[in-house]
BAVO-764278 format. One line per 8 residues: their letters; for each residue y, x, z of C-alpha. Coordinates in steps of 0.05 Angstrom, whole numbers, plus 5000, padded with zeros to 4 digits. Layout:
N
a> Y X Z; ...
***
This chain:
814
mlvvasli> 2576 8908 4464; 2627 8851 4453; 2584 8803 4493; 2578 8852 4551; 2653 8865 4550; 2669 8791 4549; 2623 8780 4609; 2651 8839 4648
fpfllvav> 2724 8824 4634; 2735 8766 4683; 2707 8809 4739; 2752 8866 4720; 2811 8819 4721; 2794 8796 4791; 2787 8868 4813; 2855 8890 4788
tpiiggie> 2897 8828 4800; 2922 8846 4870; 2967 8895 4833; 2996 8870 4768; 3045 8913 4728; 3057 8958 4788; 3079 8900 4832; 3036 8881 4892
vkvqkspw> 3015 8809 4894; 3005 8772 4959; 2936 8742 4962; 2933 8673 4992; 2881 8666 5047; 2856 8594 5046; 2831 8560 5109; 2799 8508 5064
rihtlfsv> 2762 8514 4999; 2800 8500 4934; 2771 8490 4864; 2814 8486 4801; 2790 8444 4742; 2815 8434 4671; 2784 8396 4613; 2777 8419 4541
ecqnyfdw> 2737 8409 4477; 2700 8458 4431; 2760 8474 4387; 2803 8535 4371; 2862 8493 4395; 2835 8492 4466; 2808 8562 4464; 2876 8597 4461
qtvglvhs> 2903 8549 4514; 2843 8567 4558; 2859 8641 4550; 2931 8629 4572; 2914 8585 4631; 2858 8629 4658; 2900 8692 4650; 2957 8661 4690
yhkvqqpg> 2906 8636 4742; 2884 8708 4754; 2955 8735 4750; 2981 8693 4808; 2917 8698 4849; 2905 8623 4852; 2855 8615 4911; 2785 8592 4897
pitrllsc> 2745 8587 4832; 2767 8556 4767; 2721 8515 4722; 2730 8493 4650; 2699 8425 4636; 2676 8434 4564; 2663 8370 4524; 2624 8383 4459
teeerqry> 2580 8344 4413; 2513 8377 4398; 2538 8397 4329; 2602 8428 4357; 2563 8465 4410; 2517 8498 4360; 2574 8532 4323; 2619 8543 4383
kgmglapt> 2633 8616 4400; 2680 8612 4460; 2631 8605 4518; 2655 8669 4550; 2728 8649 4554; 2723 8619 4624; 2674 8597 4678; 2648 8534 4644
fevpsmsr> 2612 8470 4663; 2588 8433 4601; 2596 8357 4601; 2575 8305 4549; 2628 8289 4497; 2657 8219 4500; 2708 8231 4444; 2670 8178 4406
hpktgdwy> 2657 8124 4457; 2581 8112 4462; 2590 8036 4465; 2653 8017 4428; 2655 8074 4377; 2728 8085 4393; 2753 8155 4377; 2794 8178 4438
painkpag> 2783 8250 4460; 2830 8244 4520; 2777 8203 4556; 2737 8267 4565; 2782 8286 4623; 2761 8231 4672; 2691 8229 4642; 2683 8304 4651
ivhwlkhs> 2706 8300 4724; 2657 8244 4739; 2601 8286 4709; 2622 8348 4748; 2623 8309 4813; 2553 8283 4801; 2519 8345 4773; 2555 8408 4795
kdaenvdw> 2535 8445 4858; 2607 8470 4863; 2629 8398 4877; 2587 8400 4941; 2622 8463 4966; 2696 8447 4962; 2750 8413 5003; 2809 8408 4955
vvildadm> 2812 8401 4880; 2870 8420 4835; 2868 8387 4766; 2909 8418 4709; 2916 8410 4634; 2895 8467 4588; 2966 8473 4559; 2995 8501 4624
iirgpiip> 3016 8568 4652; 3011 8578 4727; 3070 8616 4757; 3050 8613 4831; 2992 8592 4875; 2980 8518 4881; 2959 8504 4953; 2947 8429 4962
welgaekg> 2958 8424 5037; 3020 8468 5034; 3049 8420 4982; 3037 8361 5029; 2971 8335 5004; 2927 8301 5055; 2868 8254 5055; 2891 8190 5023
kavaayyg> 2953 8223 4993; 2950 8267 4931; 3005 8313 4905; 3027 8301 4833; 3082 8315 4783; 3129 8259 4761; 3117 8226 4692; 3176 8180 4686
yligcdni> 3158 8153 4617; 3099 8114 4645; 3140 8050 4644; 3077 8008 4645; 3077 8016 4721; 3138 7971 4723; 3117 7916 4675; 3061 7870 4653
laqlhtkh> 3014 7928 4638; 3005 7944 4712; 2999 7870 4729; 2942 7864 4679; 2903 7926 4699; 2908 7932 4774; 2908 7885 4833; 2961 7929 4866
pelcdkvg> 3016 7941 4815; 3064 7957 4871; 3022 8021 4885; 3025 8045 4813; 3057 8115 4812; 3085 8147 4749; 3049 8213 4757; 3006 8263 4719
gllamhid> 3002 8334 4695; 2990 8369 4761; 2942 8334 4809; 2919 8361 4876; 2876 8319 4923; 2820 8320 4974; 2750 8320 4945; 2734 8254 4982
dlrvlapm> 2792 8220 4948; 2770 8247 4880; 2700 8220 4890; 2727 8150 4901; 2780 8155 4847; 2742 8187 4789; 2698 8128 4768; 2757 8081 4772
wlskteev> 2800 8130 4732; 2748 8128 4676; 2740 8053 4679; 2815 8039 4677; 2823 8087 4619; 2772 8047 4580; 2808 7982 4599; 2877 8005 4576
redrahwg> 2848 8036 4513; 2816 7970 4494; 2880 7930 4509; 2910 7940 4440; 2954 7879 4448; 2996 7920 4498; 3000 7987 4463; 3072 7973 4442
tnitgdiy> 3125 8025 4459; 3165 7975 4499; 3105 7964 4544; 3073 8034 4549; 3129 8082 4532; 3083 8113 4480; 3129 8130 4423; 3073 8123 4372
aqgwisem> 3046 8058 4402; 2975 8084 4389; 2946 8080 4460; 2944 8155 4464; 2968 8157 4537; 2915 8107 4560; 2882 8162 4602; 2947 8173 4640
ygysfgaa> 2952 8099 4655; 2878 8100 4673; 2895 8150 4728; 2955 8112 4755; 2921 8044 4754; 2857 8074 4782; 2895 8107 4840; 2931 8041 4854
evglhhri> 2865 8004 4854; 2833 8050 4906; 2897 8055 4947; 2910 8129 4934; 2983 8146 4949; 3021 8206 4921; 3071 8257 4945; 3111 8262 4881
sedlmiyp> 3151 8324 4862; 3196 8336 4802; 3203 8410 4818; 3131 8435 4816; 3123 8429 4740; 3170 8435 4682; 3166 8431 4606; 3192 8493 4572
gyvprhgv> 3257 8473 4539; 3279 8434 4600; 3328 8461 4652; 3304 8463 4725; 3348 8438 4782; 3394 8490 4814; 3355 8538 4858; 3286 8512 4837
epillhyg> 3230 8557 4812; 3174 8514 4783; 3104 8541 4794; 3075 8508 4732; 3097 8508 4658; 3070 8452 4615; 3082 8467 4542; 3061 8399 4516
lpfkvgnw> 3125 8390 4476; 3159 8433 4423; 3213 8479 4450; 3261 8530 4421; 3305 8588 4440; 3360 8602 4389; 3327 8603 4320; 3257 8615 4349
sfsklehh> 3213 8556 4366; 3142 8540 4388; 3099 8478 4382; 3027 8477 4403; 3011 8428 4347; 3027 8481 4296; 2967 8520 4321; 2917 8464 4322
edgivydc> 2866 8501 4279; 2889 8571 4298; 2833 8620 4313; 2881 8669 4344; 2832 8681 4403; 2782 8712 4355; 2832 8753 4313; 2838 8822 4342
nrlfpppp> 2909 8838 4367; 2941 8778 4334; 2993 8743 4377; 3040 8684 4372; 3108 8700 4342; 3148 8735 4396; 3207 8698 4426; 3276 8730 4436
ypkevqmi> 3280 8786 4487; 3316 8772 4553; 3378 8810 4530; 3381 8766 4468; 3375 8704 4511; 3435 8727 4552; 3474 8731 4487; 3450 8662 4463
esnpherq> 3469 8625 4527; 3527 8642 4573; 3515 8586 4623; 3470 8616 4678; 3438 8549 4693; 3421 8534 4621; 3399 8606 4612; 3347 8597 4667
glflsiec> 3314 8544 4625; 3311 8591 4565; 3280 8646 4608; 3225 8597 4628; 3212 8583 4554; 3204 8656 4535; 3162 8669 4598; 3113 8616 4576
intlnegl> 3099 8646 4507; 3102 8717 4533; 3049 8701 4585; 3006 8669 4531; 3012 8732 4489; 2997 8776 4549; 2934 8736 4560; 2913 8743 4487
lahhasmg> 2923 8818 4491; 2878 8823 4552; 2826 8778 4520; 2825 8819 4456; 2815 8882 4497; 2756 8849 4531; 2726 8834 4463; 2726 8908 4447
cprpqwsk> 2782 8902 4396; 2814 8968 4375; 2877 8988 4412; 2936 8952 4379; 2989 8993 4344; 3052 9006 4383; 3110 8958 4375; 3173 8942 4412
ylsflksk> 3144 8875 4434; 3079 8905 4461; 3119 8956 4498; 3161 8901 4529; 3098 8862 4552; 3074 8925 4588; 3142 8942 4617; 3166 8939 4689
rfseltkt> 3221 8891 4667; 3169 8840 4643; 3129 8848 4707; 3191 8833 4748; 3208 8772 4706; 3138 8743 4711; 3121 8762 4782; 3085 8709 4823
kylnyqem> 3130 8653 4848; 3120 8629 4920; 3149 8563 4942; 3181 8550 5009; 3126 8501 5026; 3154 8478 5093; 3221 8462 5061; 3186 8427 5004
rnstmdqr> 3145 8384 5050; 3208 8362 5085; 3249 8351 5022; 3201 8327 4968; 3212 8253 4981; 3287 8265 4992; 3288 8298 4923; 3252 8238 4893
kasdesrr> 3301 8189 4926; 3360 8231 4903; 3331 8235 4833; 3321 8160 4832; 3393 8150 4855; 3416 8199 4802; 3379 8160 4749; 3408 8095 4775
shpkihtl> 3478 8125 4774; 3471 8138 4700; 3465 8075 4657; 3404 8063 4614; 3411 8080 4540; 3375 8055 4478; 3381 8089 4410; 3379 8050 4345
fstecspy> 3377 8068 4272; 3369 8026 4209; 3323 8039 4150; 3286 8004 4093; 3215 8006 4067; 3220 8065 4020; 3197 8138 4017; 3271 8158 4019
fdwqtvgl> 3280 8131 4089; 3211 8151 4113; 3224 8226 4110; 3291 8215 4143; 3256 8176 4198; 3207 8233 4209; 3264 8282 4216; 3305 8239 4263
ihsfhlsg> 3247 8220 4308; 3224 8292 4314; 3294 8315 4333; 3302 8257 4381; 3244 8282 4423; 3269 8354 4421; 3341 8335 4440; 3329 8308 4509
qpgnitrl> 3363 8242 4490; 3353 8193 4548; 3319 8126 4538; 3279 8100 4480; 3291 8097 4406; 3278 8039 4357; 3277 8039 4282; 3306 7974 4253
lsctdedl> 3263 7966 4190; 3290 7919 4136; 3236 7899 4086; 3220 7842 4039; 3152 7810 4048; 3129 7843 3984; 3153 7912 4009; 3114 7903 4074
knykghdl> 3048 7890 4038; 3048 7960 4008; 3086 7998 4062; 3050 8058 4093; 3100 8081 4145; 3089 8033 4203; 3069 8090 4250; 3130 8134 4238
apthyvps> 3172 8107 4295; 3177 8051 4347; 3198 7995 4301; 3233 7927 4302; 3221 7890 4237; 3280 7851 4209; 3287 7808 4145; 3317 7846 4087
msqhpltg> 3388 7827 4066; 3391 7878 4010; 3395 7819 3962; 3445 7773 3997; 3411 7705 4009; 3474 7666 3990; 3512 7708 3939; 3455 7747 3908
dwypaink> 3496 7811 3915; 3453 7874 3918; 3480 7915 3976; 3427 7948 4020; 3478 7978 4068; 3490 7908 4097; 3422 7914 4130; 3452 7958 4184
paavlhwl> 3496 7906 4218; 3447 7850 4201; 3390 7889 4234; 3430 7905 4296; 3447 7831 4303; 3374 7812 4294; 3352 7862 4346; 3402 7835 4397
nhvetdae> 3379 7764 4385; 3304 7778 4388; 3294 7835 4437; 3305 7836 4512; 3334 7902 4534; 3356 7929 4601; 3398 7983 4567; 3471 7985 4588
fvvildad> 3493 8027 4528; 3468 8031 4457; 3473 8092 4413; 3473 8076 4338; 3456 8131 4289; 3441 8136 4214; 3372 8156 4190; 3399 8218 4154
milrgpit> 3415 8253 4219; 3383 8308 4261; 3396 8307 4336; 3411 8374 4368; 3426 8350 4439; 3434 8286 4480; 3490 8237 4466; 3507 8201 4530
pweygaer> 3563 8153 4550; 3577 8192 4614; 3588 8257 4577; 3637 8227 4527; 3670 8174 4570; 3645 8110 4537; 3657 8046 4576; 3667 7972 4564
ghpvstpy> 3722 7961 4512; 3721 8035 4494; 3663 8056 4450; 3654 8129 4429; 3650 8148 4356; 3663 8204 4306; 3721 8209 4257; 3714 8184 4185
eyligcdn> 3783 8203 4159; 3769 8179 4088; 3772 8106 4111; 3844 8102 4086; 3839 8026 4083; 3856 8025 4157; 3926 8047 4138; 3941 8001 4079
vlakihtr> 3936 7930 4053; 3861 7928 4061; 3866 7926 4137; 3922 7874 4133; 3878 7829 4091; 3815 7834 4132; 3837 7838 4205; 3888 7805 4250
npgacdkv> 3899 7871 4286; 3907 7925 4231; 3940 7970 4283; 3874 7971 4321; 3833 7995 4261; 3801 8062 4277; 3774 8107 4222; 3707 8120 4254
ggvivmhi> 3632 8117 4240; 3568 8158 4239; 3553 8160 4313; 3569 8100 4356; 3561 8094 4432; 3577 8023 4455; 3567 7981 4517; 3514 7928 4506
edlrkfal> 3562 7871 4523; 3613 7896 4472; 3557 7902 4421; 3534 7830 4433; 3604 7804 4417; 3617 7854 4362; 3554 7853 4319; 3568 7786 4286
ywlhktee> 3639 7808 4268; 3611 7872 4239; 3565 7832 4193; 3618 7781 4173; 3671 7833 4159; 3622 7872 4117; 3610 7810 4075; 3685 7799 4069
vradkahy> 3701 7869 4045; 3641 7869 3999; 3665 7804 3967; 3737 7831 3958; 3724 7866 3892; 3798 7865 3876; 3807 7920 3927; 3748 7965 3911
atnftgdi> 3795 8017 3880; 3796 8088 3908; 3870 8082 3926; 3853 8024 3972; 3785 8045 4001; 3779 8120 3992; 3712 8106 3957; 3710 8156 3900
yssgwise> 3663 8111 3861; 3706 8048 3871; 3641 8009 3878; 3649 7977 3946; 3593 8020 3973; 3628 8035 4038; 3642 7962 4053; 3596 7965 4114
mygysfga> 3638 8021 4144; 3700 7980 4136; 3662 7920 4164; 3652 7961 4227; 3724 7984 4234; 3754 7915 4218; 3704 7880 4264; 3721 7926 4321
aelnlkhi> 3795 7915 4308; 3784 7839 4313; 3759 7849 4384; 3812 7902 4398; 3759 7955 4416; 3793 8022 4426; 3749 8080 4405; 3745 8147 4438
vrrdiliy> 3743 8191 4377; 3704 8256 4387; 3703 8312 4336; 3652 8353 4375; 3592 8307 4366; 3577 8308 4291; 3581 8358 4235; 3560 8355 4162
pgyvpdpg> 3517 8415 4142; 3559 8456 4094; 3623 8445 4134; 3654 8502 4174; 3644 8489 4249; 3700 8494 4299; 3692 8557 4342; 3652 8546 4405
vnykvfhy> 3632 8474 4391; 3560 8455 4404; 3551 8396 4357; 3500 8345 4377; 3485 8316 4308; 3474 8340 4237; 3493 8287 4186; 3463 8312 4120
glrftvgn> 3495 8257 4078; 3525 8307 4028; 3497 8364 3988; 3500 8431 4024; 3486 8501 3999; 3467 8569 4026; 3468 8623 3973; 3422 8601 3916
wsfdkadw> 3389 8548 3959; 3416 8477 3965; 3395 8409 3992; 3418 8339 3972; 3382 8280 4002; 3396 8240 3939; 3349 8286 3900; 3291 8261 3943
rttdvvnt> 3304 8186 3936; 3237 8169 3902; 3192 8227 3923; 3140 8210 3977; 3138 8273 4019; 3113 8234 4079; 3049 8207 4049; 3033 8268 4006
cwakfpep> 2996 8318 4049; 3034 8382 4064; 3093 8364 4020; 3159 8392 4043; 3228 8411 4019; 3247 8478 3989; 3253 8527 4047; 3324 8551 4064
pphpsdlt> 3336 8626 4073; 3294 8642 4135; 3340 8689 4173; 3414 8705 4179; 3399 8776 4154; 3384 8746 4086; 3455 8719 4081; 3503 8763 4042
tmdekalq> 3567 8736 4071; 3605 8778 4122; 3656 8723 4138; 3643 8696 4209; 3663 8625 4193; 3619 8623 4131; 3562 8654 4170; 3565 8601 4224
rdllsiec> 3568 8547 4171; 3506 8575 4136; 3468 8583 4201; 3478 8509 4216; 3456 8490 4145; 3393 8532 4153; 3378 8500 4220; 3383 8431 4189
gqalnral> 3337 8448 4131; 3286 8482 4176; 3286 8422 4224; 3268 8374 4168; 3211 8417 4144; 3184 8429 4214; 3185 8354 4226; 3146 8342 4162
qlhherrk> 3095 8395 4180; 3082 8365 4248; 3078 8296 4216; 3024 8320 4167; 2986 8350 4225; 2990 8286 4264; 2965 8247 4203; 2906 8296 4202
cplysikn> 2918 8321 4132; 2859 8365 4110; 2869 8435 4137; 2815 8488 4136; 2819 8558 4165; 2781 8617 4136; 2766 8680 4175; 2823 8727 4184
sqpalldg> 2800 8780 4136; 2857 8762 4091; 2930 8741 4102; 2952 8669 4106; 2971 8630 4044; 3020 8575 4060; 3047 8538 4000; 3037 8600 3958
kidekkki> 3070 8648 4008; 3034 8700 4049; 3045 8697 4124; 3025 8766 4149; 3036 8744 4222; 2985 8688 4221; 2932 8722 4179; 2894 8659 4170
vyrksklp> 2884 8621 4104; 2905 8549 4103; 2877 8509 4044; 2910 8443 4031; 2873 8387 3996; 2890 8382 3922; 2942 8330 3905; 2937 8282 3848
vseasnis> 2969 8314 3788; 3026 8264 3786; 3043 8272 3859; 3037 8347 3858; 3082 8352 3798; 3133 8307 3832; 3134 8350 3895; 3130 8418 3862
flhgskfl> 3176 8410 3803; 3227 8357 3823; 3280 8410 3828; 3250 8455 3775; 3294 8429 3720; 3356 8445 3760; 3337 8517 3770; 3297 8528 3706
drslriwm> 3352 8562 3666; 3370 8608 3724; 3296 8625 3736; 3286 8642 3662; 3348 8686 3662; 3322 8723 3724; 3254 8733 3693; 3284 8758 3627
igiwalsv> 3328 8807 3663; 3270 8831 3705; 3224 8839 3644; 3279 8876 3607; 3291 8923 3666; 3217 8937 3674; 3212 8951 3599; 3268 9001 3602
vgflvais> 3239 9035 3663; 3170 9036 3632; 3197 9065 3568; 3234 9121 3605; 3172 9137 3646; 3129 9140 3584; 3178 9186 3548; 3183 9230 3610
mvlskrkv> 3107 9237 3614; 3101 9254 3540; 3156 9306 3543; 3127 9335 3608; 3058 9340 3577; 3086 9373 3514; 3123 9423 3556; 3059 9440 3595
eitrskkt> 3021 9449 3530; 3072 9498 3502; 3075 9538 3567; 3000 9543 3572; 2994 9562 3499; 3042 9620 3508; 3006 9645 3571; 2938 9643 3534
rkknpytg> 2965 9684 3476; 2989 9738 3523; 2921 9742 3559; 2876 9736 3497; 2915 9763 3436; 2853 9763 3391; 2813 9701 3410; 2859 9639 3410
vsvknydt> 2845 9576 3452; 2786 9530 3436; 2793 9456 3446; 2737 9456 3497; 2767 9511 3539; 2836 9478 3537; 2809 9411 3561; 2770 9444 3617
esssea> 2830 9484 3640; 2876 9424 3638; 2828 9381 3677; 2819 9433 3731; 2894 9443 3740; 2908 9368 3738
***
């Protein structure tokens, strides 16, 4: 029955799609034949993406057939159960390259297309081909010729991070680097062009994948420097090689979490990156092993409702971006509901969310989007030129942060890098990693971030003074002397930060001679003898730090002063006292901060001090301020939960599979405070704690920590907690006893007394309740016995009550 239903369902969808949710959909009549392709593998991860994409394909009435190119090994194919999810053309798996043995599943995309062109009859009966990724939702019909595609010119979305088109990478891998276009995602081209391009696309992918010497982030733009985007370069270099031009549009496709240009309705959502709306978030990587397709009536966690989005964001333009985010996940869930129904699943129980998905309001919000094609054809290149001019009008930015080779900085790095990619911060980011040669031999965190290695100055080479904080100015100076950069501004952060939004010089007014920074009021040495001793311009000493936005030319002049002044203040032990420095430990630990302020004063740099950039979790935020950075340098608390980075100085949560920090309270409703200021403070603290744990979870998934899913007959067990929504069991690999004890019980001693008190009180309360219940039952039973005895005497005055009769009577009444 399930098989029949799964086979019939696609035909039913086609039959009913002209009217969806009570709204009539215009059906595009195509003068030429279109075929839509997408490539996947035999995994649960691609199965739920397939359901979402195919559902949206039917919903918008995309012309022509759609085909899933399914790459499976023989072993995977034998146990695969998703053949009925979409019209499918099976292609040989090249995840493990047959010649080199290289493991690179992304190569299946060009390899699958080559195989389809050679062996599919559909390829002989088509004029235009639309190529999509599985992790997409279609919002409107994609008509190649209406978008401006023609023979010799494909239509594509803009992938600006493919910087290899502008550097040595293109020069190495194509004879025509000037034709290299930074494109991907959505591709629409004539079948004749695809026949010429596809073999070259595959060949160039293999070339770039083998060119490990040029995998670096500064060459490819790949933040992990692992060659993962080789297939994207394979397409761009292959197209350049065969002379295929592109009509490039930045408006056709958008990542949920991004904000579209004014007046633009993208027709494609590409959920390849994590995105969030308020306290809700979604990342496809969190569902890598998720068998949600085969779990009757299980959906992804619902996003906020439209009314809630209106409350979250008052700016209409920003709100449009949030609406796109919730539309993406709602459409995915709508597709899952339809698929589960086709499987013969029982009708789901009513819920507010299900009611919303079937409502007229939802139908109106997700109705098919139709582009003004003629206007787009006339303006696409104008938009590109305007966009290029806009990018040129804003200076390039590079973000730096300094760390050392230790577990303490590794988990901070994971958190900062994760937040960097969510924040929309322009430009690239580089970790300045200070390590001794001995440290580097045993270091495991090379892949955590794009990295520039610098010699460690923790132990000063001349004085022998142990002061790791000096590595920050020393590393910045080393980077300036050894790295060529085209950045006009540099943003300098600390590792113990979480980015919540972009920090740009044009937003905060940074310019040459006027860096932007955040206030550090405790640097009282700017107002006393300390500044007079260590700078010629004590009046120019600004009490700043944390976040720095500085012009590159200022930084080149300033970095050496920063290092020298740090050494000066560190050597001035006579003025370590709290009344001079504000350092409560009087240990000279904040010498580097004074080195910055005194060095800037030497050059007479005047800082623009902004209080709306950074906040420490645990501090009360100013009303209405959208802070861009969490700086979790101090302990912060929410109810009985607290977090202090110093407690995790030696614990390796990065290299211990599935290790994470204690979870903060999950929802504002769990907070007992009614004070609005305290509530906003606690909400920010929770957000910071959750961001760190989410970053760790995604890191463990990327490292391919063992993760096995068991059928959904029982709820999920995640770190000892049941997740009723996921209803899937995750089993983590067992940790070595020493590591497991470090992770699980590091904080146990701090809370042991409190936990024992809670348990004792609970046991005492249960004992009292149990005692009262027992007494009540005994008294009740005694009362029943007496009553029954009296009734029996009245009915049988001469016979009495036998034990047997009494037991039988009691049992029947009971």
